[in-house]
N, C-alpha and C positions, 0 to 999 in steps of 0.2 A: 725760696726768699733769697732777695740777691743781697750784697754787701753795704748797698746805701740803706734799704730798709731797716736791717739789723743795726746799722751804724746810727741811723734818729732814732728806733728805740731804744739803744745801748745808752744814747746822751739821755733819755728821759727819766732813765734809773735813778731811782734814790742812794747816792754813793755812798747813804750812811752802812749799807749794806756793806760794799765791799772796800772802804775806805775807811779811815781810824782804825783799820790792824795794823799790829807792827810784828816787825819779826823776834825783836828781841825783849825791849821792853814797853813800858804801857806808855811812854809821855812820845811818842812817835808814830805817824805814819805810814801804812804801804799800799802805795797808790798801783792800782794795777789798771794799766792804758787799753784804750781799747784798740791798740794796735795789737795786744796781744790776745784779749779776747778773741780777736776774726782768727789770728794765724792759728788759735785751738780750733775753734771754729771751720774753719777752712781746712783744715786735714784729722776731722773725725771721720771720713771717710766710713765703713761699715761700721764703726762703731756706736753705739749708744751714750755715753759718758766718759768726759775726761775730764780731771782735773786740771785746771789752770795753775793751782798755787793750795800752800797751807802754810799758812804763818799761826807761831806759836805768838797769844796775844798777851802771856803770864797767865799768873793764878791756874795753874796746870788747866790751861783751854787754848784751844787750837783752834781756828777757821779755815777752810777749805772755799774755794769756790772754783766750781767745776760750768761746766756747759753739757745738757744733755740735749738730743734728736733723739724722737719716737715717732714712727712712721704707722701708720694704718691698725691699729688695735681695734681687735673688735671683738668684744665676749657677749655671745649669748645669753639669756638668762641671769640669774643672779647672783652665781657662784663668778671669782673673781680673784686669778691669779694675781697676789700681792709680794711686793719684798716688806723685810722692817729692818733696820737698825738699832741694835740694841742700845748703842753707848752714840749716836749720831742724831742728832735734833737738824733737819733739813728743811730751806726757805727755799722754796722756789719763788723764782719772779718769772711770769710767762713774758719771753720774747714775742712770739708768732704762733699762728695755730692753734686749735681748742680739741679741749676733750672733756669726758667725762669719767673725772677720778672716783674711785670709789676709797675712804679712809676707816679703819677700824674697822668691824665688826665680831662676827662668828669666824673664829680660825679652826681648821682643818688640817689634816694631811701637815704636818710640817717636818719643814728639812733644813737645816744649820750648811751655809756655808763653808766650805775647811777654810782656817786659819792661812793658808799657804798659796791660796787664789791672787793673783793679781789686785783684782778687784778688791777683795775683803783689804788688801796688807794697803793700800795705795787712792782705795776709795770712798769706801764705806764703811769700815770698819768691821765690826762682828756683828754679821747678819744672816736672815734666812729667809723662805719664800716660804706661804698660807696661802693655800686654799679659803679666800673668804666670803663672806652673805650679812646679809643683814645690816654692811656697810652703812658709811654716810655718802649717801651720790650730791658730789657737785660738780656744777660742770663749769670749767674754767677756760680764758681763754688771753688773748695779749694783753698784758698791761694787771692782770691779776697775780696777786700773793697769794702763797698758802704755806703755810706754818704746820711741819711735822712732828711732833713729839718724838724721841726717840723710843722704839719697843709699840709705835702703832703702824700697825701694816699699812701699803696705801699702792693702789697700780688704778690702771687706766682699762676704767671699761670699752670705752668707743674715743677712736682720735679720729677728728674730719681730716685727713690725709697725712698730716705732721701736725707734732707740737714742739716746740725750741725753747728750752726754758734754761735759765741760769741756777744754781743748786749753790747755796752757799749750808755749808755744812759745819755746824757747830759740834765741836767734838772735844764733849765735856771731861773725857779722862784723858786726853791726846794720846789716843791711840794711832792717829794717822801722822807720816812722818812729816816732823818739821823742816820744814825749809821746800820743802815739793815742789820743785817749780816742772811744769811739762817740758819734758826733751825738745818739742818745737820750739823752745823758746832760747833754747841753749844758744 
């Protein structure tokens, strides 16, 4: 995807997801400009998930905004390796690409991520990995929004080439670092 295509898609995002959140009190807004989103997107490199900002919106609630890109995942059969976040609700806004997302289902082989891992501390909060069968299977593509409540396992069964999406992380217990700003934006 080129930057002009991403710019057009981001311009169409309902900014209610990323504006209306603010740094310390609930009477102001935090703006996350297109340039910041693009800076983080262009610096993804080999990583699949980068937080852009984490904002304290009061009442023991943070909102994190990140950008993710996944490439060519394909799982044969009914099993999917899924992740679940114990305390973070995620809202995905698919920017480009498409895939088959599996949510919920029967869980086996639980593995919890160590608390000292950077992804747990800065991106996703306490989380783990599960093998899932019998989950809800949904095709997702550019323009779609998916809401994944805390505790629901989710993973892609198939991705057509790549999928890029914004993740709005609703942090119910303020486990993510308040005031986090991606290092490339310093």
